[in-house]
N, C-alpha and C positions, 0 to 999 in steps of 0.2 A: 305746492301743489296749484297757485297761481300763477307761477312762469310758466309751467307746463300746460296748463288749460290756454293760456295767453297766447302762447306759440301755436297750438293748436290751432285757437279759434282764429288767427292774424293767417296761417296759410290757408286755414277755410276759404277766407275772405278774398287774398291775394288768388287763390286759385278758380273762384266765381268768378271774380273780374276781368279774371283772362278769358272766360266763355263771352261777355258780352260783344257782340257781334255790332258793325264799324255802323249799322242803320239803327240801333237801339239806344242810342246815348241820348236821344230826345225824347226818347218814350215816356210815358208815366212813370216814375220810380215809388214815389211814396208820396200822398197826399200831392200837396205844392209842387214837391221836387220829380224834378225828371232823373234818369239814370244817373247822369252824371253828376245832379246833384247830390245824390244819396251816397254814391261812391265818395266822391269829396268829404260829405257828413262821416261818412266812417271811415276814411281816410285819417282822420284826428283822431284815431285813436290809435296810430301808429306814430305819427307826428309829434304830439302830445305828449305820450312816453318817453319819446327820446327829449324834447325839451326841457321836461319837467326832472326825467335822471340827472340831468345837470345842475340841479338847484336844491341841492341837500338842506335838510332844518335840522333841528335843534329836538325839535319835542313836537309829536301828533296834536294836532289841536281838533281833530275830525277822525272819530274813532273808529269806524265803522265805512265798511261799503254802503251800507244801508242810509247813514247817516250825510254822505258825499251826497246822496240824490235829494233828501231832503232837504237840505241847504241848495243844491244847484236847480232842483224844480220849485225854488217856492216865489221866486219874482213874479210878479203878475205878469209883465211881458215877456216870460222866459221862452216862450213858444216861437214867438215874431223873432226871436233874438237867435235861435238855435235854425230857425229855417234861414235867416240870412245866412250866417255863418256857413252855411251847409251849400249856400248856391255860389258864397266866394271860393269856396275849398275844392268845389267840383268847377269852377274857370280856372283855378291854379293847378287844375292835373292837369296842363298843354293839352297840346295833340296826340300824344299816346296815355291817355289816361292808364291802362294796365299796366306799362312799363313805369308810370310814376309809382302808380301802387306796390308792386316788384321789389322796385328800390330802396322804396323807403321800408319795407318789411326786411329787406336784406341787411340794412343798416340797423334796424334798429332789435330785432331777435338776437344778434350774438352779444349786445351791448350787454342784455340781461342776464347774461352767463355768468358775469364777475359781481353781478349784485346781489343782495340779501334783500327778502322779501321784509325783513324788518327795517330796514334804511325808510328812514322818513323823508318824506320830499315836499320841496313847497310847491305849491298853484295855486289859482286863483281863490278858490276857497279855504284856505290855511298851509294846513302843514298836514299829510296823511302818511301813515304807511305805505311801503311801493305797495306790499301785498294785496292792500285792500283797493288801492286806486285800480291795480291789475285788474281784480275781481269787476270793477264796473266798465273796464274797457274790454273783458270776455263778454260781458253782457250787450254790450254796443254792438261789436265784431258778431255777435251769434247770432242776434235778432235782425241786423241788419242785413246781413247778408243772407239769412236768411228770406228778406223782402228783396232781396236783390234778384237771386234767385226765383223768387214768385214773377218778378218784374220782365225779368227777360225769357219766362217761361222753362227754365232748367231745373232740374232734378237734383238737389241736392241734399246729403246728409252732415248734417252737422258732427263734428267730433263729439263722441261720448263725454271727457271730462268737460268738455266746455260747454255740451251742455248742462252738467250738472253743477258744475261754477254759477250759470244761468239761472237755474231752477233752484237753488238755493236762496242766492242774493233775492229771487223774485219774491220767495217763502218768507224772508224778512221782511222785506219791503209788506208783504201783505199783511203781517202781524204787526208792524210799528204803524199802518195808518189804519187799525183795527178789521180789516177785510180777511183778515186769517181763516175764519172758521166758513167763510163763506166758499173759499175756494179749496177747503179741506172737503167742504160736504158734496164740491161741483166735482173735485177730480176721485170721489169714492162713488160717483153714481148716485148722491144724494139729494141733488138739487142743480141748479141752472144758472151760469154765471148769465148779469144784464149784458144788455148787446151793447158793443161796445167796451166792454170792462176793460180797464185800464190799470194796473200798478205805478205808472208813469205819468200820472193827471195831475 
């Protein structure tokens, strides 16, 4: 399921990037990022999968997609580091960012066809099942493609399977952070979420 959802999310991203107008790359994207930075950051969910799939490991040390986020978001300066990497990735997109993104997807998606989701890969947090890591990339691709669509004023419908994986992982993060009940009450019309509520903080 993770591979199919990832493929859907990746195609959703590629198609939305193709809709960015030449005059929009320097427009506000998300927070301190412009559109180019936002696309650069999101494109790492393609290039990092390609990189990590070439680094098999023996045994998983990060046991779920939710645990990946707990570890990744723990450092005190993590947001500054993410912002800087996004700007660097944006600069690396070159003169034709849409073509760069499309080419990356064309390399990565066929690569997954021959791999098992139970394969363990080595990455900066340790070692993780490919399927679990792909779930995290589905979240990144889906959420940030929606961010991109908002930034460029495009009407975009996220693929159902990608949305399902995203929502399931967000639910896991809510439970792990002690905010599960708050999310349940809000989702069933029994309460309101606080302003700027986030499970990624």
